[in-house]
C-alpha positions in Angstrom: 94.6 59.7 101.5 93.2 57.9 98.5 95.4 57.7 95.5 94.3 59.5 92.3 94.8 58.2 88.8 97.9 59.5 87.1 97.4 62.5 84.8 98.2 62.4 81.0 100.4 65.4 81.5 102.2 66.5 84.7 100.1 68.4 87.2 101.3 72.0 86.8 102.0 73.6 90.1 104.6 76.2 89.1 102.3 79.2 88.5 104.9 81.6 90.0 107.4 80.8 87.2 104.7 81.4 84.5 101.0 81.0 83.9 99.4 79.4 80.8 97.9 81.9 78.4 94.1 82.1 79.1 92.3 80.8 76.0 90.2 84.1 76.0 93.5 86.0 75.9 94.8 84.0 73.0 91.5 84.5 71.1 91.8 88.3 71.6 95.4 88.3 70.3 95.0 86.2 67.1 93.6 88.8 64.7 96.6 91.1 65.4 99.0 88.4 64.2 97.1 88.3 60.9 94.8 90.7 59.1 95.1 93.5 61.7 98.9 93.6 61.4 99.3 97.4 61.2 102.0 99.4 63.0 100.3 101.2 65.9 102.6 104.2 65.4 101.5 104.6 61.7 98.6 107.0 62.2 98.4 108.0 58.6 96.2 105.1 57.5 93.5 102.8 58.7 95.6 99.7 59.5 97.9 101.8 61.7 95.0 103.5 63.5 93.2 100.1 64.0 96.3 98.8 65.8 96.7 102.0 67.8 93.2 101.8 69.0 93.7 98.3 70.1 96.9 99.2 72.0 95.1 102.1 73.7 92.2 99.9 74.8 94.7 97.5 76.3 96.4 100.4 78.1 93.1 101.4 79.6 92.4 97.9 80.7 95.8 97.5 82.5 95.3 100.9 84.2 91.9 100.0 85.5 93.3 97.1 87.5 95.5 99.3 89.6 93.4 102.5 89.7 95.6 104.4 87.4 95.0 106.6 84.3 95.7 105.0 80.9 98.4 107.6 80.1 100.3 106.5 83.2 100.9 103.0 81.7 104.1 102.4 79.7 104.3 99.1 77.8 107.6 97.2 78.2 108.9 93.7 77.4 108.2 92.5 81.0 108.8 93.1 84.6 112.6 92.8 84.4 112.6 95.8 82.0 110.0 97.6 84.0 112.1 97.2 87.2 115.2 98.4 85.5 113.6 101.5 84.0 111.9 102.3 87.3 114.9 101.9 89.6 117.8 103.1 87.4 115.7 105.7 85.6 114.4 107.2 88.8 117.8 107.2 90.6 119.6 108.9 87.7 116.9 111.5 87.3 116.8 112.4 91.0 120.5 112.6 91.3 121.1 114.6 88.1 118.3 117.1 88.2 118.4 119.6 91.1 117.5 117.2 94.0 120.9 115.4 94.2 119.3 112.4 96.0 121.7 109.5 95.7 120.3 106.8 98.1 118.2 103.7 97.3 116.4 101.5 99.8 115.3 97.9 99.0 114.9 94.6 100.7 117.1 91.5 100.8 114.4 89.3 99.5 113.6 91.2 96.3 113.7 89.6 92.9 117.2 89.4 91.3 116.4 92.0 88.7 115.7 94.5 91.4 118.8 93.6 93.4 121.0 93.7 90.3 119.6 97.0 89.3 120.6 98.4 92.7 124.0 96.8 92.4 124.5 98.5 89.0 123.6 101.8 90.6 126.2 101.2 93.4 128.8 101.0 90.6 127.7 104.4 89.5 128.3 105.8 93.0 124.8 105.5 94.5 124.4 104.3 98.1 122.1 101.3 98.5 120.5 100.1 101.8 119.3 96.5 101.7 116.9 95.9 104.6 116.8 92.4 106.2 113.6 90.7 107.0 112.4 88.5 109.9 111.3 84.9 109.6 108.0 86.1 108.3 109.6 87.6 105.3 107.8 90.9 105.9 109.7 94.2 106.0 110.0 95.9 109.5 108.4 99.3 109.1 110.5 100.8 111.9 113.7 99.8 110.2 112.4 101.1 107.0 111.5 104.4 108.6 115.1 104.6 110.0 116.6 103.9 106.6 114.6 106.4 104.5 116.0 109.9 104.7 115.8 113.2 102.8 118.6 111.9 100.6 116.6 108.8 99.5 115.6 108.9 95.9 113.6 105.6 95.7 112.4 102.7 97.8 111.7 99.5 96.0 109.7 96.7 97.8 108.0 93.8 96.1 104.2 93.4 96.5 104.1 89.6 96.6 107.4 87.7 97.0 107.9 85.3 94.1 109.5 82.6 96.2 107.6 82.6 99.5 104.4 84.4 98.6 104.3 86.9 101.5 102.5 90.2 101.1 104.2 93.4 102.0 102.3 96.3 103.7 102.3 98.5 100.6 100.1 101.3 101.9 102.3 101.6 105.1 105.5 101.6 103.0 104.1 104.2 100.7 103.3 106.5 103.7 106.9 106.1 105.1 108.4 107.0 101.7 106.3 110.1 101.2 107.1 111.4 104.6 110.7 112.0 103.3 109.8 112.7 99.7 111.1 109.4 98.4 109.4 107.7 95.5 107.9 104.3 96.1 108.4 101.5 93.5 106.9 98.1 93.8 107.5 95.0 91.7 104.0 93.7 91.3 104.8 90.9 88.9 103.3 88.3 91.2 100.5 90.6 92.4 99.0 92.2 89.3 95.5 90.8 88.7 95.7 88.6 91.8 95.4 90.8 94.8 93.8 94.3 95.1 96.2 97.0 94.1 95.4 100.7 94.2 98.2 103.1 93.4 96.4 106.1 95.0 95.5 104.6 98.4 98.8 102.7 98.5 100.8 105.9 97.5 102.7 104.0 94.8 104.7 106.0 92.4 106.1 103.3 90.1 104.7 99.8 89.7 106.0 96.9 87.5 103.8 94.4 85.7 104.5 91.1 83.9 102.1 89.7 81.3 103.0 86.0 81.6 102.5 86.0 85.4 98.9 87.0 84.9 97.7 84.6 82.1 98.9 86.8 79.3 101.7 86.2 76.8 105.4 86.2 77.5 107.4 89.2 76.2 105.0 91.9 77.4 104.8 93.9 80.6 104.1 97.4 81.8 105.3 100.1 84.1 103.0 102.5 85.9 104.5 106.0 86.2 102.7 108.5 88.3 101.8 111.8 86.7 100.4 113.8 89.7 102.6 114.6 91.5 104.8 113.9 88.5 107.5 111.2 88.6 110.2 111.6 86.0 112.6 109.0 84.8 115.7 109.0 82.6 115.1 106.5 79.7 117.6 103.6 79.5 117.7 103.6 75.7 116.7 105.9 72.9 114.9 105.9 69.6 111.6 107.2 68.2 110.3 108.5 71.5 107.4 106.0 71.9 105.8 105.5 75.3 106.2 109.0 76.5 109.9 108.8 75.5 110.5 106.3 78.2 110.6 103.1 76.1 111.3 103.7 72.4 110.5 101.0 69.9 107.6 99.7 67.9 105.0 98.2 70.3 104.0 94.5 69.7 100.3 95.0 69.2 99.3 91.3 69.7 101.1 91.2 73.0 99.7 94.5 74.2 96.2 93.3 73.3 96.9 90.0 75.2 98.0 91.9 78.4 94.9 94.1 78.1 92.6 91.0 77.8 94.3 89.4 80.7 93.8 92.5 82.8 90.1 92.7 81.9 89.6 89.0 83.0 91.5 89.6 86.2 89.4 92.7 87.0 86.2 90.8 86.5 87.1 87.5 88.2 90.0 88.3 90.5 88.1 88.4 93.8 86.5 85.0 93.3 89.7 83.5 92.0 91.5 84.6 95.1 88.9 82.9 97.3 89.1 79.7 95.2 92.9 79.7 95.5 92.6 80.1 99.3 90.4 77.0 99.4 92.8 75.0 97.2 95.8 76.1 99.4 94.1 74.9 102.6 93.0 71.6 101.0 96.6 70.9 99.8 98.2 71.8 103.1 95.8 69.7 105.1 96.3 66.7 102.8 100.1 67.1 102.8 100.2 67.3 106.6 98.4 64.0 106.8 101.4 62.3 105.0 104.2 64.7 106.1 103.2 66.0 109.5 106.5 67.8 110.0 106.3 70.0 106.9 106.7 73.7 107.5 105.4 76.7 105.6 108.2 79.2 104.9 107.3 82.8 105.5 104.3 84.2 107.2 101.6 81.6 107.2 98.7 84.1 107.0 99.9 87.3 105.3 100.4 85.8 101.9 99.0 85.2 98.5 97.3 81.8 98.7 98.5 80.7 95.3 102.0 80.4 96.6 103.1 77.9 99.2 106.8 77.5 100.0 107.2 74.4 102.1 110.2 72.9 103.9 110.3 69.1 104.2 113.0 68.4 106.9 115.7 66.0 105.8 114.4 65.7 102.2 116.6 67.1 99.5 114.3 69.1 97.2 116.2 68.1 94.0 115.9 64.4 94.9 112.2 64.9 95.8 111.4 66.6 92.5 113.3 64.0 90.4 111.0 61.4 91.8 107.8 63.4 90.9 107.6 63.1 87.1 103.9 63.7 87.2 104.0 66.9 89.3 105.6 70.1 88.0 106.9 72.0 91.1 110.1 74.1 91.7 112.6 74.9 94.3 112.4 78.6 93.9 112.7 81.4 91.3 112.8 80.3 87.7 115.2 83.2 87.1 117.8 81.7 89.3 117.1 78.0 88.8 120.6 77.4 87.4 122.1 78.5 90.8 123.6 75.6 92.8 123.5 77.4 96.2 120.4 77.4 98.4 117.8 80.2 97.8 119.0 83.6 99.0 115.4 84.4 99.9 115.1 81.4 102.2 118.5 82.2 103.8 117.3 85.8 104.2 114.4 84.7 106.3 116.7 82.6 108.6 116.7 79.1 107.1 120.0 77.3 107.3 121.3 75.7 104.1 119.9 72.3 104.9 116.4 73.6 105.4 116.6 75.8 102.4 117.7 72.9 100.3 114.8 70.9 101.6 112.2 73.4 100.4 109.9 73.4 97.4 107.6 76.0 96.0 104.0 75.0 95.2 102.1 77.3 92.9 98.3 77.1 92.3 96.5 79.0 89.6 93.4 79.6 87.6 93.4 76.2 86.0 94.3 74.1 89.1 91.6 71.6 90.1 90.9 70.0 93.4 91.7 66.6 91.8 95.2 67.9 90.9 95.7 69.3 94.4 94.8 65.9 95.9 97.1 64.1 93.4 100.0 66.3 94.1 99.7 66.1 97.9 99.5 62.3 97.7 102.5 62.1 95.3 104.7 64.3 97.4 103.7 62.4 100.6 104.6 59.1 98.9 107.9 60.3 97.6 108.9 61.7 101.0 108.1 58.3 102.6 110.2 56.6 99.9 113.2 58.8 100.6 112.9 58.5 104.3 112.5 54.7 104.0 115.6 54.6 101.8 117.5 56.6 104.3 116.6 54.3 107.2 117.5 51.2 105.1 120.9 52.7 104.1 121.6 53.4 107.8 121.2 49.7 108.8 124.3 47.5 109.3 124.7 44.6 106.9 123.4 41.3 108.2 
């Protein structure tokens, strides 16, 4: 593989941690930081109405991506808040109001904010079932069907796993949930605007969205809450009753506008972008396998979002590899748990031992990734692996 000239800045391949704001999104947001500064909840004057109209246009754009109605979209600060409102709010409502359902089902490979929300509910007396996964990382529908009962309030399964990129069978999961009257929530932070989502055909009742995973700004997200048949939640905090009483507080107009603009771009260009990412993923993997033939893709190799490759490099400590790649920005796993010393719980859940989990890196491609960057990254990683393996062989030789 021919070497490529070093970039001026590191090649960014960590699109699962965050995406750069699309310049078109930034352009749409800028007026609302300046002259269009009105409070969207101040309907008595023109500046407030201008902001309100912009927020509602953004709400409609977000809804269109997932086949929802605009009034089913609640703006939040991000997917973590959306997940907390969905899981805790749904569980409390269904236990406290007539139904007395007190059981939650989720999956061992969910994002920390989902798992921690479920743990918080356990401390309130709820029962939580955490389903294991196979080496593929995909939920077993038969085990799910066994777990969901007439006492299950909610099932929460991620659409696209943030660490290994596998896709869950959302429509099948939705069907299982509705057989027992359980509500179906999906954390779609890594899926919104990237793969096709349709809340009706997939029978999704609650869906969480993150702006900064979809080329929008940080600090904004959304929660889809089904109206027919109606899904009701207990709010987590209280105030002026904004966002249907589910999320009180003044909406950040520029950020809402940014998420709306990102949604519009994704709806117009998402299908072509998905095909381009698939080409980049194949190109990278073919190039990497030339230099590191024993590399392994973690999770199902086919049923996955192509912008996410989690790769094990046997015998290569991931932290040591990354330290030697100053011109390539990659990660070992979730940015939300990057301070953790132990190997990824997601990789352990799919059956990797600690050594293989610690030898795994996550490669994330996105809208602004080029073929030249893919080639450079594959070459850089291959060279660094060869260096580490060469050092290991040298260190193992007896002194002359």
